[in-house]
C-alpha positions in Angstrom: 33.5 58.8 5.6 32.3 55.4 6.7 31.9 53.0 3.9 29.3 50.2 4.1 30.1 47.5 1.6 27.5 45.7 -0.5 27.1 42.2 -2.0 23.5 41.4 -1.1 24.0 41.1 2.7 25.5 37.7 1.8 29.2 38.2 1.2 31.7 41.0 0.7 34.1 42.9 3.0 35.3 46.4 3.6 38.8 45.3 2.6 37.8 44.8 -1.0 37.6 48.5 -1.5 41.0 50.3 -1.3 40.2 53.9 -0.4 43.7 55.3 -0.5 43.0 57.6 -3.4 39.7 58.8 -2.0 41.4 59.5 1.4 44.4 61.3 0.0 42.8 63.2 -2.9 39.7 64.0 -1.0 41.6 64.8 2.3 39.2 62.6 4.2 39.4 59.8 6.7 37.8 56.6 5.4 36.6 53.9 7.7 35.4 50.6 6.1 34.0 48.3 8.8 32.7 44.7 8.3 29.4 43.6 9.7 27.6 40.3 10.2 26.2 38.9 7.0 23.6 36.3 5.9 21.9 34.2 8.6 24.3 35.6 11.2 23.4 39.2 10.6 19.8 39.1 9.5 17.9 36.0 10.9 14.7 37.1 12.5 13.4 34.6 15.1 11.3 35.3 18.2 13.7 33.1 20.3 16.5 35.5 19.5 14.7 38.6 20.6 15.9 40.5 23.7 18.2 38.4 25.9 21.7 39.2 24.7 20.2 41.3 21.8 19.6 44.9 22.4 16.7 45.0 20.0 14.4 42.5 18.4 16.2 40.1 16.1 16.6 40.4 12.4 19.0 43.4 12.2 22.2 42.3 13.9 24.2 43.4 10.8 22.7 46.8 11.0 23.5 47.0 14.7 27.1 46.2 13.8 27.1 49.1 11.5 25.8 51.3 14.3 28.5 50.0 16.6 31.1 51.0 14.0 29.6 54.5 13.9 29.7 54.7 17.7 33.4 53.6 17.5 34.0 56.5 15.0 32.4 58.9 17.5 34.8 57.7 20.2 37.9 57.6 18.1 37.7 60.0 15.1 39.6 62.7 16.9 42.6 60.4 17.5 42.9 60.1 13.7 42.6 63.8 13.1 38.9 63.5 12.3 35.8 65.4 13.5 33.1 63.1 15.1 30.6 65.9 14.4 31.2 65.6 10.6 30.7 62.0 9.6 29.3 60.7 6.3 28.0 57.2 5.7 28.1 55.9 2.2 27.4 52.5 0.6 26.5 50.7 -2.6 24.0 48.0 -3.4 23.2 46.3 -0.1 25.5 48.9 1.4 23.2 51.6 -0.1 20.2 49.8 1.3 22.0 49.9 4.7 22.5 53.6 4.4 18.7 54.0 3.8 18.1 51.8 6.9 20.4 53.9 9.0 18.6 57.0 7.8 15.4 55.5 9.0 16.7 54.1 12.2 15.9 56.3 15.3 19.0 54.8 17.1 21.3 56.2 14.4 20.4 59.8 15.1 23.5 61.9 15.6 25.9 59.3 14.5 26.4 60.8 11.0 25.7 64.2 9.4 25.5 63.2 5.7 24.6 60.1 3.7 25.4 58.8 0.2 23.2 56.1 -1.3 24.7 54.3 -4.3 22.3 51.8 -6.1 20.4 51.0 -2.9 17.2 49.0 -3.1 15.3 50.9 -0.4 11.7 50.9 -1.6 10.8 47.3 -0.8 8.5 44.8 -2.6 6.7 47.3 -4.8 9.8 47.4 -7.1 11.0 43.9 -6.6 12.5 42.4 -9.8 12.2 38.9 -8.4 12.2 37.0 -5.1 12.6 39.2 -2.1 16.3 39.2 -1.2 18.2 42.1 0.0 15.7 44.9 0.6 13.7 45.6 3.8 10.8 43.2 4.5 8.1 43.2 7.2 8.9 41.4 10.5 6.1 38.9 9.9 7.7 37.7 6.7 11.3 37.7 8.1 10.2 35.8 11.2 8.2 33.2 9.3 11.3 32.6 7.2 13.5 32.4 10.3 11.2 29.9 12.0 11.2 27.8 8.8 15.0 27.9 8.6 15.3 26.9 12.3 13.0 23.9 11.7 15.1 22.8 8.7 18.2 22.7 10.8 16.5 20.8 13.6 15.6 23.7 15.9 11.8 23.7 15.7 11.1 23.9 19.4 10.5 27.6 20.2 11.6 27.1 23.8 15.1 25.8 22.9 15.5 27.3 19.4 18.0 30.0 20.4 20.3 27.5 22.2 19.9 25.0 19.5 20.8 27.5 16.7 23.8 28.7 18.6 25.1 25.1 19.0 25.0 24.5 15.2 28.3 24.6 13.2 28.6 27.9 11.4 29.1 26.2 8.1 25.8 24.4 8.4 23.9 27.6 9.1 25.7 29.7 6.5 24.2 27.8 3.6 20.8 29.1 4.6 21.8 32.7 4.1 20.7 32.8 0.5 17.9 30.3 0.0 15.5 32.2 -2.2 14.4 34.7 0.5 17.9 35.8 1.2 19.1 38.2 3.9 18.1 41.8 4.5 16.7 44.2 7.0 13.6 43.4 9.1 11.0 46.2 9.5 8.6 46.6 12.4 9.5 47.4 16.0 13.1 47.0 17.1 15.7 48.9 15.2 13.5 49.8 12.2 10.0 50.7 13.4 9.3 52.0 9.8 10.7 50.9 6.5 13.0 53.4 4.8 10.3 54.0 2.2 7.7 54.6 4.9 10.0 56.8 7.1 11.0 59.0 4.1 7.3 59.4 3.1 6.4 60.4 6.7 9.4 62.6 7.1 10.4 60.5 10.2 14.0 59.9 9.4 17.4 61.4 10.2 17.3 64.5 8.0 20.8 65.0 6.8 22.0 66.1 3.4 21.9 63.1 0.9 23.5 62.1 -2.3 21.5 59.4 -4.1 21.9 57.7 -7.4 22.0 54.7 -9.7 23.8 53.5 -12.7 22.1 53.9 -16.0 22.1 50.2 -16.9 21.8 48.6 -13.4 20.2 45.2 -14.3 22.7 44.3 -17.1 25.0 42.9 -14.4 22.3 40.7 -12.9 21.2 39.3 -16.3 24.9 38.7 -17.2 25.5 36.9 -13.9 22.5 34.7 -14.3 23.4 33.8 -17.9 27.0 33.0 -16.8 25.8 30.8 -13.9 23.4 28.9 -16.1 25.5 28.8 -19.2 22.5 29.9 -21.2 21.9 33.3 -22.8 18.4 34.7 -22.4 16.2 33.7 -25.4 13.2 35.6 -26.7 11.0 32.9 -25.2 12.9 33.2 -21.9 12.4 37.0 -22.0 8.7 36.5 -22.4 8.7 34.0 -19.5 10.4 36.5 -17.2 7.9 39.2 -18.1 5.1 36.8 -17.4 6.6 36.1 -14.0 7.0 39.8 -13.1 3.9 41.5 -14.4 0.2 40.9 -14.8 -0.8 39.3 -18.1 -2.7 42.5 -19.1 0.6 44.4 -19.0 3.0 42.0 -20.7 1.9 42.7 -24.3 2.3 46.4 -23.7 5.8 45.9 -22.3 6.8 43.7 -25.2 5.6 46.4 -27.6 7.6 49.1 -25.8 10.7 46.9 -25.3 10.7 44.5 -28.3 13.8 42.2 -28.7 14.5 43.7 -32.1 15.4 47.0 -30.5 18.2 45.5 -28.6 21.4 43.4 -29.2 19.7 40.4 -27.5 16.8 39.3 -25.4 19.1 39.6 -22.4 19.6 43.3 -23.0 15.9 43.8 -23.5 15.1 42.1 -20.2 17.8 44.2 -18.5 16.3 47.4 -19.9 12.8 46.5 -18.6 14.0 45.8 -15.1 16.4 48.7 -15.0 13.7 51.2 -16.0 11.0 49.7 -13.8 12.8 48.6 -10.7 15.7 51.1 -10.6 15.2 54.3 -12.7 11.6 55.1 -11.9 11.9 53.8 -8.3 14.8 56.1 -7.5 13.1 59.0 -9.3 10.1 58.6 -6.9 12.4 58.3 -3.9 14.4 61.4 -5.0 11.2 63.4 -4.9 10.2 62.2 -1.4 13.7 62.8 0.1 14.0 66.2 -1.6 10.8 67.4 0.1 12.4 66.8 3.5 16.2 67.3 3.2 18.9 68.6 0.8 19.4 66.1 -2.0 21.9 65.8 -4.8 20.8 63.1 -7.3 23.0 61.4 -9.9 23.1 58.7 -12.6 26.4 57.1 -13.4 26.4 56.7 -17.1 29.8 55.6 -18.5 28.6 53.2 -21.2 32.2 51.9 -21.5 32.9 51.3 -17.8 35.4 48.4 -17.5 33.8 45.1 -16.8 34.5 42.6 -14.0 37.8 40.7 -14.2 36.2 37.4 -13.0 32.9 37.4 -14.9 32.4 36.6 -18.5 30.9 39.3 -20.7 27.4 38.7 -22.0 26.3 38.9 -25.6 25.2 42.5 -25.1 27.0 45.7 -24.2 27.5 45.9 -20.4 27.1 49.6 -20.3 26.9 51.4 -16.9 26.2 48.2 -15.0 25.3 47.8 -11.3 28.5 48.5 -9.3 30.3 50.1 -12.3 31.0 53.3 -10.4 32.8 51.6 -7.6 36.1 51.5 -9.5 35.9 55.3 -10.0 36.0 55.8 -6.2 38.1 52.9 -5.0 40.8 50.5 -6.2 38.3 47.7 -6.2 39.6 44.1 -6.3 36.7 43.0 -8.5 37.1 45.6 -11.2 40.1 46.8 -13.3 39.6 50.5 -12.8 39.4 53.5 -15.2 41.3 52.9 -18.4 41.2 56.0 -20.6 42.2 59.5 -19.7 38.6 60.7 -19.8 37.6 57.9 -17.4 40.4 58.8 -15.0 39.2 62.4 -15.1 35.7 61.3 -14.3 37.1 59.4 -11.4 38.9 62.5 -10.1 35.7 64.5 -10.5 33.6 61.9 -8.6 36.1 61.7 -5.8 36.0 65.5 -5.6 32.2 65.6 -5.5 32.0 62.8 -2.8 34.7 64.3 -0.6 33.5 67.9 -0.8 30.0 66.7 0.0 31.4 64.8 3.0 33.1 68.0 4.2 30.4 70.6 3.6 27.1 68.9 2.6 27.5 70.4 -0.9 29.4 68.6 -3.7 30.1 71.8 -5.6 33.4 73.7 -5.7 36.9 73.1 -6.7 36.3 74.0 -10.4 34.1 70.9 -11.0 31.0 71.2 -13.2 28.0 72.6 -11.2 25.7 70.0 -9.6 22.3 71.5 -8.9 20.3 70.2 -5.9 17.4 68.0 -6.8 14.1 69.8 -6.5 10.9 68.1 -7.5 11.4 67.3 -11.2 13.2 64.6 -13.0 16.7 66.0 -13.7 19.8 64.5 -12.0 23.5 64.9 -12.5 24.8 62.6 -15.3 28.3 61.3 -14.5 30.0 60.1 -17.7 33.3 60.8 -19.4 31.6 62.7 -22.3 29.1 64.5 -20.2 28.9 65.7 -16.6 25.7 67.7 -16.3 21.9 67.4 -16.3 20.0 64.3 -17.4 16.3 63.6 -17.5 15.9 60.4 -15.4 12.2 60.0 -16.2 12.7 60.3 -19.9 15.7 57.9 -20.0 13.8 55.3 -18.1 10.4 55.8 -19.7 8.7 56.5 -16.4 5.5 57.9 -18.0 5.0 54.5 -19.6 5.5 52.7 -16.3 3.2 55.0 -14.5 0.5 54.2 -17.1 0.8 50.6 -16.0 0.2 51.6 -12.4 3.9 51.6 -11.3 
């Protein structure tokens, strides 16, 4: 099992995720490579095309992941592993990376299963804000790359590559997250098609897939923004966010469906809107497309009492099953305290069994765990919660009929 870490293609490391329990309980070998991040991993600029680069620029970080998979092919047997039975899995930007590797022609044969945890793979259509860590067209990524190069004094296209390589790393690093952020580049090179387009066309590496989200994805992002600004979301701020995200003709309907009074705070209301629109209904649509072409097991992590981050203040609303909450059930994660109650520890054991059995056989079922039915064409997924492991209606939970009535 090859773990691709997340953190927005900006930061993070494989070493943050201690996989000893997964490896020992699941009887699997876990490899957790690092890859180039930020401007060093995802800057698209014509001056960086070809030359030392194997492909067009913009996806050096993804190429690092491919290099790790090639290393696994060469070395798995030395660790008692099978190079013909490799599973890639990742969360957040790592999940987006898994989608990219599924869509990348050059990754064919390097893995036989894939697990996508909270990956933003659908692109701008579901963007809850400025484009950051999901795939964008080459024209946009290159325009951003040329602008960044000019800002650091490398505007001459003839000398831009040499100029950029001569800059101190610290000077370049600060441009990794400047509003556009870092993420995969789509078009020619490594990713001829976006993951979304490749899945729809059936032109991807058709291996069995597990895919899922957490039930309350966006609560983490709202909480992080509130902590960074020192200001909780107000009802007026909630309205301003909706005005920025949606056409004026839709905002009143959204406020009627998600009024502040239904929630503990305006921040929770905003989180519910973005979770349903940009996560729940987006992954429902992607589930349907993937299931038409390859075996798919879909889930929703739903522990409403999942332990919160040790280094981030709690917001004024329940944190629920926030983005990244499931990580501590699979790993000893440095950023999270881990399961606390007996029922949470049992959920952790069940998830590890599901993940490892899927990695071994392509089917998570067996070992006396609750049955997990393959996703077909409807809306039902496997709910993963201490009180309930079984079917959940993703479309009903996330009000997808309402969002479809708004045109998406």
